[in-house]
C-alpha positions as CSV (number, residue, x, y, z in Angstrom):
1,M,21.7,-51.5,-8.5
2,A,24.4,-49.3,-9.7
3,L,25.0,-47.4,-13.0
4,K,28.4,-46.7,-14.4
5,L,29.0,-44.6,-17.5
6,I,31.6,-46.3,-19.7
7,T,31.7,-44.2,-22.9
8,P,30.2,-40.7,-22.7
9,P,28.5,-39.2,-25.8
10,L,30.9,-38.0,-28.5
11,A,28.7,-35.0,-29.3
12,E,26.1,-32.8,-27.6
13,P,22.5,-32.3,-28.5
14,V,23.1,-28.6,-28.8
15,S,26.1,-27.4,-30.8
16,L,28.5,-24.6,-29.7
17,G,27.2,-22.4,-32.6
18,Q,23.6,-22.9,-31.5
19,A,24.4,-22.1,-27.9
20,K,26.3,-18.9,-28.9
21,D,23.4,-17.8,-31.2
22,H,21.0,-18.3,-28.3
23,C,23.2,-16.3,-25.9
24,R,23.9,-13.7,-28.6
25,V,27.6,-14.1,-28.3
26,D,30.0,-13.2,-31.1
27,G,33.7,-14.2,-31.2
28,D,35.4,-17.1,-29.6
29,T,36.6,-15.8,-26.3
30,E,33.8,-17.6,-24.4
31,N,33.8,-20.8,-26.3
32,S,35.3,-22.9,-23.5
33,F,32.8,-21.5,-20.9
34,I,29.8,-22.0,-23.2
35,T,30.9,-25.5,-24.0
36,S,31.0,-26.4,-20.3
37,L,27.5,-24.9,-20.0
38,I,26.3,-27.2,-22.8
39,V,27.6,-30.3,-21.0
40,A,26.1,-29.2,-17.7
41,A,22.7,-28.5,-19.3
42,R,22.7,-31.9,-21.0
43,E,23.6,-33.7,-17.7
44,Y,20.9,-31.8,-15.9
45,C,18.2,-32.6,-18.5
46,E,19.3,-36.2,-18.8
47,G,19.2,-36.6,-15.0
48,Y,15.8,-35.0,-14.7
49,Q,14.3,-37.1,-17.5
50,R,16.3,-40.2,-16.6
51,R,17.2,-40.6,-20.2
52,A,20.2,-40.7,-22.5
53,Y,20.3,-38.4,-25.4
54,V,23.3,-39.0,-27.7
55,T,24.7,-42.5,-28.0
56,Q,26.6,-43.6,-24.9
57,T,27.6,-46.8,-23.2
58,W,26.7,-47.8,-19.7
59,E,27.1,-50.7,-17.2
60,L,24.2,-51.8,-15.0
61,W,25.4,-53.6,-11.9
62,L,23.1,-55.9,-9.9
63,D,23.8,-57.8,-6.7
64,A,21.9,-60.9,-7.9
65,C,19.9,-62.2,-10.8
66,P,16.3,-60.9,-10.8
67,D,13.4,-63.0,-9.4
68,K,11.5,-62.3,-12.6
69,D,12.1,-63.1,-16.3
70,H,13.5,-59.8,-17.3
71,I,15.8,-57.0,-16.3
72,T,14.7,-53.4,-16.8
73,I,17.4,-51.3,-18.5
74,P,17.5,-47.7,-17.3
75,R,18.4,-44.6,-19.3
76,P,16.2,-45.1,-22.4
77,P,16.1,-45.1,-25.3
78,L,17.9,-48.5,-25.3
79,Q,19.8,-49.2,-28.5
80,T,21.6,-52.5,-27.9
81,V,22.8,-54.8,-25.1
82,T,26.5,-55.7,-25.6
83,S,26.9,-58.4,-23.0
84,V,25.5,-59.9,-19.8
85,K,28.2,-61.1,-17.4
86,Y,28.1,-62.6,-13.9
87,Y,30.6,-63.6,-11.2
88,G,30.8,-66.6,-9.0
89,T,31.9,-66.6,-5.4
90,D,35.5,-67.2,-6.7
91,N,35.2,-63.9,-8.8
92,V,35.5,-65.9,-12.0
93,E,33.7,-64.0,-14.9
94,Y,31.1,-65.8,-17.0
95,T,29.2,-64.5,-20.0
96,M,25.6,-65.4,-20.8
97,D,25.0,-66.7,-24.3
98,P,23.0,-64.1,-26.3
99,V,20.6,-66.8,-27.5
100,D,19.4,-67.1,-23.8
101,Y,17.9,-63.6,-23.8
102,F,16.0,-61.2,-26.0
103,V,16.6,-57.4,-26.1
104,D,13.4,-55.3,-26.1
105,N,14.5,-51.9,-27.3
106,K,11.0,-50.8,-28.2
107,S,9.7,-50.4,-24.7
108,E,10.7,-47.5,-22.5
109,P,12.6,-48.3,-20.4
110,G,14.0,-51.1,-22.5
111,R,14.2,-54.7,-21.2
112,L,16.4,-57.7,-21.4
113,A,14.1,-60.8,-21.2
114,L,14.9,-64.5,-21.0
115,T,14.0,-66.4,-24.1
116,Y,11.6,-69.4,-23.9
117,M,12.6,-72.2,-21.5
118,K,15.8,-70.3,-20.5
119,S,16.8,-69.3,-16.9
120,W,19.2,-67.1,-15.2
121,P,22.6,-68.6,-14.1
122,T,22.2,-71.1,-11.3
123,I,25.7,-70.9,-9.8
124,T,26.3,-69.3,-6.5
125,L,27.1,-65.6,-7.1
126,R,29.3,-63.3,-5.2
127,P,27.4,-61.3,-2.6
128,V,27.5,-57.9,-4.4
129,N,27.9,-56.6,-7.9
130,A,27.4,-60.1,-9.2
131,V,25.7,-59.4,-12.6
132,V,26.6,-56.6,-15.0
133,V,24.8,-55.7,-18.2
134,E,26.7,-53.5,-20.7
135,F,24.4,-51.6,-22.9
136,T,24.3,-48.7,-25.4
137,A,21.6,-46.0,-24.9
138,G,20.6,-42.8,-26.6
139,Y,18.6,-41.6,-29.6
140,P,20.3,-43.3,-32.7
141,P,22.1,-40.9,-35.0
142,V,20.5,-39.6,-38.2
143,G,22.1,-41.1,-41.3
144,G,24.3,-39.1,-43.6
145,D,27.9,-38.6,-44.4
146,P,28.9,-38.0,-41.7
147,P,25.8,-39.0,-39.7
148,D,24.3,-36.5,-37.2
149,P,24.7,-38.0,-33.7
150,A,22.2,-35.6,-32.2
151,G,19.7,-35.6,-35.1
152,N,17.1,-37.6,-33.3
153,V,17.2,-35.8,-30.0
154,P,13.8,-34.2,-29.5
155,Q,13.6,-30.5,-30.2
156,M,12.0,-29.9,-26.8
157,V,15.1,-31.3,-25.1
158,K,17.3,-28.9,-27.1
159,Q,15.0,-26.0,-26.2
160,A,15.2,-26.9,-22.5
161,M,19.0,-27.0,-22.7
162,L,19.1,-23.7,-24.4
163,L,17.0,-22.1,-21.7
164,L,19.4,-23.4,-19.1
165,I,22.5,-22.4,-21.0
166,G,21.2,-18.9,-21.6
167,H,20.2,-18.5,-17.9
168,W,23.6,-19.8,-16.7
169,H,25.5,-17.6,-19.2
170,E,23.6,-14.5,-18.0
171,N,23.7,-15.3,-14.3
172,R,27.2,-16.6,-13.4
173,E,26.6,-16.5,-9.7
174,A,23.6,-17.6,-7.6
175,V,20.5,-15.4,-8.2
176,L,19.8,-13.8,-4.9
177,T,16.1,-13.2,-5.3
178,G,15.5,-16.6,-6.8
179,S,12.6,-15.4,-8.8
180,I,14.3,-15.6,-12.2
181,S,16.0,-18.9,-11.3
182,K,12.6,-20.4,-10.3
183,E,11.0,-19.2,-13.5
184,I,13.7,-20.9,-15.6
185,E,13.6,-24.0,-13.5
186,F,9.8,-24.2,-13.8
187,A,10.0,-23.7,-17.6
188,V,12.7,-26.3,-18.1
189,K,11.0,-28.9,-16.0
190,A,7.6,-28.2,-17.6
191,I,9.2,-29.0,-21.0
192,L,11.1,-32.1,-19.8
193,R,8.3,-33.5,-17.7
194,L,6.3,-34.3,-20.9
195,D,8.7,-37.2,-21.7
196,R,10.1,-38.0,-18.3
197,V,10.8,-41.6,-17.5
198,I,9.2,-43.1,-14.3
199,S,11.9,-44.2,-12.0
200,V,12.8,-47.9,-12.3
């Protein structure tokens, strides 16, 4: 199994203004640096929780069709499945008919399940990366004009990100004693562990 990010999030759960307020920074000279910390904090938190926060598109690559009636889709919450494609030994691409499967975006992680009396493709598939599921994940945006892409991201996630951003802003090199770093790491993981996804 392999995951490939196709379209990264177009916004971050924490805005530049929120991060600057948390770090008690005035002026714009550190905007670029703080923006990079926001991205790094989001990537760290998403990786630890095994989640997607703001809407993003992924590909899930499998070497073969599963031996069960569903495919578990990582990086919840799952919004939609765009397509399910597969490749024969001649590398010709085929697309499954959407009526052959049902998208369960209520479960976490989400699932793509065969509909009644349907089966996975029966052609001989190429030996690796034979099936690819393209899907959209992340908390859906909150309506408005314009909509808020990060409006549904849990507040505890934003708080964990701010803890990391503040720590990294204050300590731009490795902390030699490790005590402060360990305290921050413990606090962040304690917050994120509450809604961490079990590995799939």
